[in-house]
N, C-alpha and C positions, 0 to 999 in steps of 0.2 A: 781541648777536642771535645768536652763536655758542652761547653756554651756552642761549640759548631752544630753539634747534635741537638741541641736543644732549639737554636735558632731554625734549624732546618725543619724540624717537627712543627714549629710554630707557623714559619712561611707556607708548609704544606698544608695544615688545616685551615689557614686563612684565605688560600687559592682555592680549596676545596669548598668553602661556605660560599663562594659567589659562582661556582659553575653549575649549569642545569644537569640535572641527574639523567643518564642516557636510558632508554627503554630497555636495553639489551642486558643491563645490570640489573633489573627488577625481577620479583618472583613472579609477577604477571605476563611477563614476556614469553611469548611462544614463537619460535624461529619458523620462518617458512622453510617449505621443502627446498626452495633455491636460494641461492645467496643473495641477499639484497636487505638492508636495514629496515628501508621504507616498507617493505612487506611483510615484516614479522607481525605478530597479532598480539591484541592484549587481552588476555583472560580475565580481566577485572570487570570490563564492559561488554560481556557476551550477552546473548540475547537467545533465547530458544524458539525454532521455528514451529509453531502449533501444528502444522500439518504432518512434518516428519519428525518431529522431536528431537530434531538436531541442535546442538548449539552452534551459533554463528558470532565468530569473533570479529571486532573492528581492527582494521590496519593501526599499527602504532602511530603511524605518523596523522591519522585522523582522530585519533584520540586526543594527541598532543595540540592540534590545532582547535580543538573544540574546549573552550572553557568551563563548560557542565560536566566534562568528563575529567580528563587528567590536566590539560590546559599545557600553557608553555612552561610554566616552572614545575611540572610533575607533581601534582597535589597529593597523588596516591602512590607515589613511588615508595617501594619497600625494597631496600637493597637484597640481593641473592647473598648467601652465605657461602664464600668459595673458600678454599685453602689458602689463598693470596690474601682474603680478607682478616682471617683470624689471626695473621702474624704482622706485628707492626713494621 
């Protein structure tokens, strides 16, 4: 039983090493007011409008397409701490 548990945890960590992180699990992710992953916004790459002094956020899919921002691999990804992340 212990061996099976150990093999499962090794396989789980091995698979997670090769998956790209999802923006919705990042601390910089700001969900949109309607349901849609592509329309979520990234708070990491915000810009301030000089005239109105309002922060403007890029959509997450645009940040992931741009290698100078987060890129395909999620360079600036930082996982949100949730209750499920705290327990193995």
